[in-house]
N, C-alpha and C positions, 0 to 999 in steps of 0.2 A: 898180038904177041904177049905172052905171059912173062912178066918180070916182077921181081920182088917189090919194087917201088909201088906198083899198082896193088899188089897184095897188101902191103903195109897201109896204103890209103883205105882199103876195105876194112882192115882191122881197126884202124883209128876211127872210122865211121861207126863200127860196132861198139867201140869204147864210148863214143858220144851217146849212142842209143842206151847202153847199159847205165851210164852215169845219170841219165835223166830219171832213172828208177831208184837211184841210191841217194841216201843222205849225203850232204856235202862232205862230211868227214869220212865217208866210206868210199868215195869215188876213186877210180883208178886213173893213173896218169897216162897220157898219150906219149909214151916213151918206149924206145926199143927194149930197154931194160926192165920194164914193168913185169913183175912176177905175177903169174896167173894162178899158180897153185902152190900150196905149202905155207909154212909159217910166216913168210914175208909177204904174202899176198893180202891185198885189201878185200878180196872177194871171199865171201862165205860160199857154201855149197850151192845155194840158190842163185847167188850172183854169178858163179861160174857157169851154171846151167844157162842162165839168161845170156851170158856172153857167148857161149858156144852156139846157142840157137841163133843169135844175132849174126854171128860170123857165117854160119852155114847159109842163112838167108841172103846176106849181102854178097857172098861169094857166088851163089847161084844167080843173083841179079846181075852182077858185074861180068861174070865169065860164062854164064849159061852152062855151068857144070855143077853137079852135086858132089860136095865133099862132106862126108860124114865124119864129124868130130865127136859126136856123142857116142863114142865107142870105148868101152873100158880098156880095151887092148892098147889104145894109144897112150895111156898113162904108164904103161910098162915098157914102151919102146926105149932102146938105149939112147936115142937122141933127145928124149924127153921133150916133145913138142910144146908142152904147156909150161915149161920152166920160165918162159918170157914171151913177150910179143914178138921179138925178133926170131926166136926159135920156132914159134908157130908160123910166122911168115915164111921161114925156110921150108917147113914141112908142107904148107899149102902150095907154095910155088913149085916144089918138086912134084907133088901129087898132080897138079894141073899140067905141068910139062910132060909128065909120063903119058898123058892122055892125047896129046897132039902129035 
């Protein structure tokens, strides 16, 4: 069953993976409210790409589904999936539920 809690666990695993690559003062928090893109984000463009790739890989491993997040059209969606970890979890959960 696809639920948001499982998706959040996957996203927090991706945070851990990305944080291993970042200096301590640049690491992102494992929080629902963590901003992923914009002025309040700890991630630079390379950090965001690494995070997106980590999420795509971990979603595929956990749910056996490919969710493409490295798509510039996602940045323009009204629900703004990259505004926070919580928003991204909502987006991924909805995408996965549509497929079952």
